[in-house]
Each structure stands twice: as structure tokens, then as C-alpha cells.
C-alpha positions in Angstrom: 99.9 84.8 100.9 101.9 87.3 99.1 99.8 87.4 95.7 101.6 90.1 93.6 104.1 87.0 93.4 101.9 85.4 91.4 99.6 87.3 89.9 100.9 90.3 87.6 99.7 92.6 84.2 101.4 92.1 81.3 100.7 95.5 78.2 99.7 93.1 75.6 98.1 89.7 77.1 94.9 89.7 78.1 93.9 92.9 77.2 96.2 93.8 79.9 94.3 91.8 82.1 95.6 90.4 85.2 97.0 86.7 84.8 99.0 84.1 86.9 102.8 84.9 85.9 104.1 82.2 82.9 100.4 81.7 82.0 97.7 83.6 80.3 95.0 82.1 83.0 93.6 85.5 84.3 92.2 85.1 88.3 88.6 85.4 87.0 89.3 82.4 84.8 90.5 80.3 88.0 87.4 82.1 89.8 84.8 81.3 87.4 85.8 77.4 87.7 85.7 77.0 91.2 81.9 79.0 90.7 80.9 76.2 88.1 81.6 73.4 90.6 85.6 72.5 89.4 87.6 71.5 92.2 91.5 72.7 92.7 92.5 68.9 91.4 90.9 69.3 89.0 91.7 72.8 87.7 95.2 71.9 88.4 94.6 68.7 86.0 93.2 70.6 83.5 95.7 73.4 83.7 99.1 71.6 84.3 100.7 75.4 84.1 99.1 76.4 87.0 100.2 75.1 91.3 98.1 74.7 94.6 100.2 78.4 95.5 98.5 79.7 92.0 95.1 79.2 92.9 95.7 80.3 97.0 97.1 83.6 95.1 94.2 83.6 93.4 91.6 83.6 96.4 93.9 86.2 97.7 93.7 88.2 95.0 89.7 88.4 95.2 89.6 88.5 98.6 91.7 91.9 98.8 89.7 92.9 96.3 86.5 92.3 97.7 87.9 94.6 100.9 88.9 97.7 98.3 85.7 97.4 97.2 84.0 96.5 100.8 85.8 99.8 102.3 85.5 102.0 99.3 81.6 101.7 99.1 81.3 101.8 102.5 78.8 104.5 103.5 
């Protein structure tokens, strides 16, 4: 999954935080919903601008950030 086509930073939108393209929804928002117990179907129903590929992009984005963090902090 190439998340970069779905997530970008736009100056002035959500204080420069990464957002799903065309929305003001951040990857952290989606991860919080998932961690809170919402299903993918519930998220898609509540946020009509999102598609399944957006949620997969958020997961790919988070996985890449975790890998970078783990590599950076490895002793």
C-alpha cells in the first residue's frame, strides 16, 4: 500500500498535521477510533468521505512510522 497518495500535509489544515487527502481527518483520528473499538464499517458509515483504502493507508502510514521509530531507537 502506497499511503503517500492518500495522506499528506497541507499547511494551514489541522495545524500542519498529516491528513487524509481531501479531508481534515488525521491518521491519528482514525487510529483512535479503531483503538476505541470502532469497526472499519462504523468509521466508513460515520465519515462518508472515507473509503476502505483510506483506512488501509492509515495503517500502512502507522506501520512505517513505527518501523522508523523502532530503527531510530534501537541500540
